[in-house]
Structure formats: structure tokens, C-alpha cells
N, CA and C atoms as an extended XYZ file, in Angstrom:
342
Properties=species:S:1:pos:R:3:atomname:S:1:resname:S:1:resid:I:1 pbc="F F F"
N         0.706       -1.148       -0.124 N   MET     1
C         0.014        0.026       -0.024 CA  MET     1
C         0.811        1.210        0.043 C   MET     1
N         1.946        1.209        0.717 N   PHE     2
C         2.791        2.484        0.926 CA  PHE     2
C         3.508        2.782       -0.632 C   PHE     2
N         3.812        1.768       -1.466 N   LYS     3
C         4.377        2.092       -2.690 CA  LYS     3
C         3.090        2.965       -3.920 C   LYS     3
N         1.950        2.340       -3.483 N   HIS     4
C         0.777        3.010       -4.422 CA  HIS     4
C         0.619        4.309       -4.159 C   HIS     4
N         0.606        4.986       -2.820 N   ARG     5
C         0.392        6.131       -2.561 CA  ARG     5
C         1.417        7.176       -3.399 C   ARG     5
N         2.467        6.641       -3.606 N   TYR     6
C         3.580        7.803       -4.378 CA  TYR     6
C         3.713        7.496       -6.168 C   TYR     6
N         3.330        6.290       -6.203 N   THR     7
C         3.260        5.929       -7.718 CA  THR     7
C         2.557        6.920       -8.612 C   THR     7
N         1.201        7.321       -8.547 N   LEU     8
C         0.387        8.055       -9.314 CA  LEU     8
C         1.247        9.552       -9.360 C   LEU     8
N         1.567       10.200       -8.326 N   PRO     9
C         2.044       11.390       -8.292 CA  PRO     9
C         3.452       11.510       -8.974 C   PRO     9
N         4.543       10.467       -8.876 N   LEU    10
C         5.442       10.286       -9.531 CA  LEU    10
C         5.473       10.034      -11.034 C   LEU    10
N         4.496        8.984      -11.402 N   LEU    11
C         4.047        9.146      -12.988 CA  LEU    11
C         3.637       10.427      -13.349 C   LEU    11
N         2.756       11.286      -12.683 N   ALA    12
C         2.463       12.478      -13.162 CA  ALA    12
C         3.585       13.648      -13.404 C   ALA    12
N         4.477       13.448      -12.463 N   VAL    13
C         5.589       14.495      -12.602 CA  VAL    13
C         6.447       13.881      -13.849 C   VAL    13
N         6.604       12.379      -13.921 N   MET    14
C         7.426       12.217      -15.166 CA  MET    14
C         6.829       12.549      -16.326 C   MET    14
N         5.409       12.365      -16.794 N   ALA    15
C         4.863       12.631      -17.766 CA  ALA    15
C         4.954       14.148      -18.270 C   ALA    15
N         4.892       15.048      -16.998 N   LEU    16
C         4.957       16.362      -17.089 CA  LEU    16
C         6.182       16.865      -17.704 C   LEU    16
N         7.284       16.235      -17.032 N   GLY    17
C         8.675       16.495      -17.626 CA  GLY    17
C         9.042       16.149      -19.060 C   GLY    17
N         8.305       14.906      -19.307 N   ALA    18
C         8.323       14.349      -20.580 CA  ALA    18
C         7.677       15.310      -21.572 C   ALA    18
N         6.701       15.900      -21.287 N   GLY    19
C         5.947       16.800      -21.995 CA  GLY    19
C         6.765       18.180      -22.523 C   GLY    19
N         7.400       18.629      -21.146 N   LEU    20
C         8.274       19.535      -21.501 CA  LEU    20
C         9.498       19.448      -22.456 C   LEU    20
N         9.977       18.121      -22.368 N   THR    21
C        11.296       17.858      -23.228 CA  THR    21
C        10.758       17.871      -24.538 C   THR    21
N         9.352       17.336      -24.973 N   VAL    22
C         8.914       17.125      -26.305 CA  VAL    22
C         8.837       18.492      -26.998 C   VAL    22
N         8.078       19.479      -26.001 N   SER    23
C         7.924       20.694      -26.268 CA  SER    23
C         9.245       21.449      -26.777 C   SER    23
N        10.124       21.404      -25.911 N   GLN    24
C        11.689       22.080      -26.179 CA  GLN    24
C        12.128       21.624      -27.223 C   GLN    24
N        12.131       20.255      -27.274 N   THR    25
C        12.708       19.621      -28.928 CA  THR    25
C        11.836       20.221      -29.961 C   THR    25
N        10.745       20.186      -29.831 N   THR    26
C         9.971       20.647      -31.085 CA  THR    26
C        10.370       22.132      -31.393 C   THR    26
N        10.306       23.137      -30.094 N   HIS    27
C        10.845       24.436      -30.837 CA  HIS    27
C        11.995       24.676      -31.091 C   HIS    27
N        13.240       23.661      -30.557 N   ALA    28
C        14.563       23.619      -31.106 CA  ALA    28
C        14.540       23.151      -32.903 C   ALA    28
N        14.009       22.355      -32.944 N   GLN    29
C        13.679       21.806      -34.379 CA  GLN    29
C        12.997       22.887      -35.165 C   GLN    29
N        12.149       23.634      -34.874 N   GLU    30
C        11.443       24.649      -35.790 CA  GLU    30
C        12.452       26.040      -35.827 C   GLU    30
N        13.284       26.125      -34.588 N   THR    31
C        14.378       27.259      -34.554 CA  THR    31
C        15.252       26.805      -35.621 C   THR    31
N        15.823       25.511      -35.572 N   LEU    32
C        16.793       25.193      -36.551 CA  LEU    32
C        16.466       25.236      -38.113 C   LEU    32
N        15.015       24.802      -38.147 N   LYS    33
C        14.652       24.716      -39.562 CA  LYS    33
C        14.331       26.164      -40.081 C   LYS    33
N        14.137       27.104      -39.249 N   GLN    34
C        14.013       28.448      -39.773 CA  GLN    34
C        15.337       29.059      -40.097 C   GLN    34
N        16.490       28.516      -39.387 N   ARG    35
C        17.822       29.103      -39.721 CA  ARG    35
C        18.213       28.586      -40.870 C   ARG    35
N        17.826       27.352      -41.205 N   VAL    36
C        18.478       26.549      -42.512 CA  VAL    36
C        17.563       27.208      -43.619 C   VAL    36
N        16.629       27.485      -43.664 N   GLN    37
C        15.916       28.280      -44.783 CA  GLN    37
C        16.499       29.720      -44.641 C   GLN    37
N        16.774       30.191      -43.791 N   GLU    38
C        17.422       31.622      -43.816 CA  GLU    38
C        18.654       31.502      -44.469 C   GLU    38
N        19.402       30.450      -43.949 N   GLU    39
C        20.684       30.301      -44.843 CA  GLU    39
C        20.548       29.887      -46.349 C   GLU    39
N        19.745       29.414      -46.474 N   ASN    40
C        19.290       28.843      -47.715 CA  ASN    40
C        18.942       29.781      -48.830 C   ASN    40
N        18.325       31.089      -48.300 N   GLY    41
C        17.951       32.232      -48.906 CA  GLY    41
C        19.099       33.169      -49.148 C   GLY    41
N        20.034       33.287      -48.324 N   MET    42
C        21.242       34.195      -48.437 CA  MET    42
C        22.154       33.470      -49.212 C   MET    42
N        22.955       34.616      -49.894 N   HIS    43
C        24.165       34.278      -50.674 CA  HIS    43
C        25.397       34.178      -49.786 C   HIS    43
N        25.710       33.119      -49.307 N   LEU    44
C        26.837       33.000      -48.001 CA  LEU    44
C        27.809       32.081      -49.188 C   LEU    44
N        29.113       32.318      -48.520 N   PRO    45
C        30.379       31.727      -49.296 CA  PRO    45
C        30.195       30.305      -49.479 C   PRO    45
N        30.358       29.579      -50.557 N   ALA    46
C        30.359       28.371      -51.089 CA  ALA    46
C        31.565       27.675      -50.690 C   ALA    46
N        31.128       26.352      -50.456 N   ARG    47
C        32.218       25.167      -50.047 CA  ARG    47
C        33.363       25.148      -51.190 C   ARG    47
N        34.463       25.200      -50.805 N   GLY    48
C        35.828       25.232      -51.750 CA  GLY    48
C        36.163       26.554      -52.057 C   GLY    48
N        35.218       27.700      -51.896 N   MET    49
C        35.912       29.037      -52.169 CA  MET    49
C        37.321       29.144      -51.344 C   MET    49
N        38.351       30.003      -52.233 N   SER    50
C        39.561       30.154      -51.104 CA  SER    50
C        39.394       31.467      -50.383 C   SER    50
N        40.374       31.583      -49.451 N   MET    51
C        40.025       32.858      -48.481 CA  MET    51
C        40.275       33.973      -49.706 C   MET    51
N        41.116       33.890      -50.484 N   GLU    52
C        41.290       34.966      -51.528 CA  GLU    52
C        39.804       35.330      -52.197 C   GLU    52
N        39.143       34.322      -52.615 N   GLN    53
C        37.880       34.466      -53.478 CA  GLN    53
C        36.806       35.312      -52.558 C   GLN    53
N        37.045       34.430      -51.177 N   VAL    54
C        35.946       35.107      -50.205 CA  VAL    54
C        36.138       36.474      -49.850 C   VAL    54
N        37.345       37.179      -49.639 N   GLU    55
C        37.626       38.239      -49.505 CA  GLU    55
C        37.178       39.358      -50.612 C   GLU    55
N        37.630       38.619      -51.820 N   LYS    56
C        37.027       39.459      -52.970 CA  LYS    56
C        35.705       39.871      -53.029 C   LYS    56
N        35.031       38.549      -53.032 N   GLN    57
C        33.738       38.520      -53.125 CA  GLN    57
C        32.959       39.431      -52.056 C   GLN    57
N        33.282       39.263      -50.708 N   TYR    58
C        32.638       39.762      -49.551 CA  TYR    58
C        33.291       40.714      -48.813 C   TYR    58
N        34.387       41.157      -49.166 N   GLY    59
C        35.273       42.221      -48.528 CA  GLY    59
C        35.886       41.522      -47.346 C   GLY    59
N        36.873       42.396      -46.917 N   ALA    60
C        37.531       42.136      -45.514 CA  ALA    60
C        36.548       41.612      -44.294 C   ALA    60
N        36.899       40.727      -43.698 N   PRO    61
C        35.753       40.391      -42.602 CA  PRO    61
C        36.148       41.337      -41.406 C   PRO    61
N        34.957       41.418      -40.789 N   THR    62
C        35.047       42.506      -39.322 CA  THR    62
C        36.204       41.843      -38.607 C   THR    62
N        36.437       40.650      -38.376 N   ARG    63
C        37.380       40.059      -37.453 CA  ARG    63
C        38.078       38.789      -38.033 C   ARG    63
N        39.044       38.251      -37.822 N   LYS    64
C        39.541       37.146      -38.199 CA  LYS    64
C        39.629       36.412      -36.920 C   LYS    64
N        38.866       35.286      -36.266 N   LEU    65
C        38.858       34.805      -34.998 CA  LEU    65
C        40.228       33.686      -34.832 C   LEU    65
N        40.553       33.326      -33.809 N   SER    66
C        41.838       32.684      -33.694 CA  SER    66
C        41.499       31.305      -34.327 C   SER    66
N        42.759       30.649      -34.753 N   PRO    67
C        42.602       29.422      -35.450 CA  PRO    67
C        42.423       28.306      -34.321 C   PRO    67
N        41.809       27.270      -34.899 N   ARG    68
C        41.589       26.004      -34.070 CA  ARG    68
C        42.368       25.019      -34.509 C   ARG    68
N        42.594       23.793      -33.753 N   GLY    69
C        43.024       22.715      -34.612 CA  GLY    69
C        44.763       22.941      -34.928 C   GLY    69
N        45.164       21.949      -36.053 N   GLY    70
C        46.202       22.157      -36.416 CA  GLY    70
C        47.427       21.135      -35.639 C   GLY    70
N        46.998       20.508      -34.740 N   ASP    71
C        47.883       19.705      -33.948 CA  ASP    71
C        48.523       18.515      -34.628 C   ASP    71
N        47.653       18.091      -35.520 N   SER    72
C        47.876       16.671      -36.251 CA  SER    72
C        47.312       16.573      -37.765 C   SER    72
N        47.437       15.827      -38.411 N   ALA    73
C        46.793       15.553      -39.884 CA  ALA    73
C        45.595       15.438      -39.553 C   ALA    73
N        44.980       14.619      -38.716 N   ARG    74
C        43.668       14.393      -38.245 CA  ARG    74
C        42.940       15.491      -37.820 C   ARG    74
N        43.489       16.609      -37.192 N   HIS    75
C        42.873       17.897      -36.743 CA  HIS    75
C        43.735       19.080      -37.550 C   HIS    75
N        43.141       19.351      -38.955 N   PRO    76
C        43.601       20.197      -39.682 CA  PRO    76
C        43.358       21.679      -38.994 C   PRO    76
N        44.163       22.647      -39.189 N   THR    77
C        43.810       24.267      -38.789 CA  THR    77
C        42.592       24.388      -39.419 C   THR    77
N        41.536       25.198      -38.659 N   ILE    78
C        40.247       25.800      -38.834 CA  ILE    78
C        40.477       27.044      -38.466 C   ILE    78
N        40.264       27.877      -39.751 N   ASN    79
C        40.155       29.462      -39.653 CA  ASN    79
C        38.803       29.741      -39.555 C   ASN    79
N        38.532       31.101      -38.879 N   ARG    80
C        37.135       31.427      -38.943 CA  ARG    80
C        37.056       32.937      -38.876 C   ARG    80
N        36.250       33.367      -40.190 N   TRP    81
C        36.177       34.825      -40.403 CA  TRP    81
C        34.885       35.144      -39.947 C   TRP    81
N        34.694       36.489      -39.359 N   GLU    82
C        33.325       36.823      -38.754 CA  GLU    82
C        33.152       38.069      -39.683 C   GLU    82
N        31.844       38.000      -40.380 N   TYR    83
C        31.388       38.979      -41.033 CA  TYR    83
C        30.022       39.720      -40.399 C   TYR    83
N        29.482       40.763      -40.536 N   ALA    84
C        28.165       41.173      -39.953 CA  ALA    84
C        27.295       40.162      -39.725 C   ALA    84
N        26.733       39.301      -40.635 N   ASN    85
C        25.627       38.269      -40.384 CA  ASN    85
C        26.024       36.889      -40.407 C   ASN    85
N        27.330       36.548      -40.637 N   PHE    86
C        27.725       35.284      -40.823 CA  PHE    86
C        29.109       34.996      -40.461 C   PHE    86
N        29.393       33.613      -40.029 N   ILE    87
C        30.806       33.441      -39.957 CA  ILE    87
C        31.132       32.264      -40.990 C   ILE    87
N        32.443       32.246      -41.458 N   VAL    88
C        33.004       31.367      -42.613 CA  VAL    88
C        33.896       30.579      -41.866 C   VAL    88
N        33.733       29.180      -42.324 N   TYR    89
C        34.990       28.430      -41.587 CA  TYR    89
C        35.682       27.803      -42.816 C   TYR    89
N        37.177       28.070      -42.542 N   PHE    90
C        38.073       27.324      -43.229 CA  PHE    90
C        38.851       26.353      -43.080 C   PHE    90
N        38.983       25.305      -43.773 N   GLU    91
C        39.879       24.154      -43.386 CA  GLU    91
C        41.341       24.580      -44.169 C   GLU    91
N        42.124       24.935      -43.387 N   LYS    92
C        43.541       25.435      -43.892 CA  LYS    92
C        43.057       26.779      -44.746 C   LYS    92
N        42.834       26.716      -46.007 N   SER    93
C        42.574       27.935      -46.595 CA  SER    93
C        41.050       27.993      -47.544 C   SER    93
N        40.601       27.104      -47.479 N   HIS    94
C        39.447       26.861      -48.455 CA  HIS    94
C        37.992       26.709      -47.446 C   HIS    94
N        36.822       27.328      -47.827 N   VAL    95
C        35.646       27.360      -46.861 CA  VAL    95
C        35.088       25.965      -47.023 C   VAL    95
N        34.917       25.597      -45.558 N   ILE    96
C        34.211       24.276      -45.244 CA  ILE    96
C        32.511       24.600      -44.975 C   ILE    96
N        32.118       25.754      -44.583 N   HIS    97
C        31.110       26.038      -44.138 CA  HIS    97
C        30.871       27.374      -43.673 C   HIS    97
N        29.671       27.750      -43.940 N   ALA    98
C        29.601       29.239      -43.668 CA  ALA    98
C        28.159       29.264      -42.932 C   ALA    98
N        27.919       29.950      -41.685 N   VAL    99
C        26.711       30.113      -41.009 CA  VAL    99
C        26.308       31.246      -40.585 C   VAL    99
N        24.979       31.490      -40.623 N   LEU   100
C        24.483       32.938      -40.057 CA  LEU   100
C        24.851       32.952      -38.628 C   LEU   100
N        25.121       34.278      -38.195 N   ASN   101
C        25.287       34.444      -36.627 CA  ASN   101
C        23.925       34.387      -35.921 C   ASN   101
N        23.907       33.702      -34.898 N   THR   102
C        22.737       33.466      -34.022 CA  THR   102
C        22.285       34.703      -33.511 C   THR   102
N        20.884       34.837      -33.251 N   PRO   103
C        20.738       36.079      -32.451 CA  PRO   103
C        21.112       36.074      -30.983 C   PRO   103
N        21.467       35.185      -30.500 N   ALA   104
C        21.946       35.070      -29.177 CA  ALA   104
C        23.295       35.088      -29.094 C   ALA   104
N        24.015       35.097      -30.223 N   GLY   105
C        25.602       35.456      -30.278 CA  GLY   105
C        26.451       34.159      -29.810 C   GLY   105
N        25.863       32.942      -29.839 N   ASN   106
C        26.419       31.956      -29.069 CA  ASN   106
C        27.510       31.077      -30.219 C   ASN   106
N        27.749       31.769      -31.265 N   ASN   107
C        28.827       31.059      -32.244 CA  ASN   107
C        29.932       32.000      -32.389 C   ASN   107
N        30.176       32.741      -31.227 N   ARG   108
C        31.461       33.668      -31.437 CA  ARG   108
C        32.352       33.036      -30.837 C   ARG   108
N        33.817       33.590      -30.818 N   ASP   109
C        34.795       32.782      -30.268 CA  ASP   109
C        34.908       33.043      -28.682 C   ASP   109
N        34.975       31.603      -27.953 N   PRO   110
C        34.942       31.697      -26.684 CA  PRO   110
C        36.031       32.262      -25.910 C   PRO   110
N        37.147       32.383      -26.770 N   GLY   111
C        38.352       33.059      -26.002 CA  GLY   111
C        38.357       34.569      -26.002 C   GLY   111
N        37.263       35.017      -26.637 N   THR   112
C        37.201       36.516      -26.513 CA  THR   112
C        36.166       36.977      -25.772 C   THR   112
N        36.191       38.320      -25.166 N   VAL   113
C        35.058       38.944      -24.633 CA  VAL   113
C        34.788       40.059      -25.375 C   VAL   113
N        33.253       40.000      -25.481 N   ASN   114
C        32.530       41.271      -26.196 CA  ASN   114
C        32.059       42.368      -25.395 C   ASN   114
């Protein structure tokens, strides 16, 4: 009898927690979907472009963030250039990805203070 008294409230709390997790996951998926659609609508640097091509087409970056990696062949140097609305990621000297800056600004260089 002692077990049954706490089983129902515990199940209710677990169900409520699961509902919040589903809600948060759904919101995150919608936010990601919106961001991908925005990126697809923008003219961002294409994979494979050289640093020189990016600078010629988009101008000088607002700032060049400190490189990461480069400690072995398996971890090539990743350079990051920040523009007003996006960041370009280079493996050595060629674009591997470009992403929009997030509204929260959480894709900034963690080693710097804004």
C-alpha cells in the first residue's frame, strides 16, 4: 500500500517532464528549420572557395577569429572569419562551411570578451 500512494504522483511528474522535453525539442527543431531556410535564402560563401575569393567577393571580414586545431593531420587548422551576419569556416585556406550569426550570439569565439 505504501508504494501505491507515491506511484501516481511520480508518474504525473514524469509525464509532465516528458511533455516539457517534447515541447523544447519541437521548438528547437522549428528554430533550426527556420535558420536553415534563412541560410538557404542568403548568398553565403560556397564550400571550396579560397580565402582570397571570399575576401574579393565579400570584402574584408569584421574580424578573423583565432585558429583552432592544426595539432595533427587528423585535426587540420580551422580558420574562422566573422562578417556582420555570418561566420565562414575554412579548413586551411578553403571554405568548409558558412553559418548565420545566431541572435543569441552563441557562435562567437569563446576566447574573446565582447
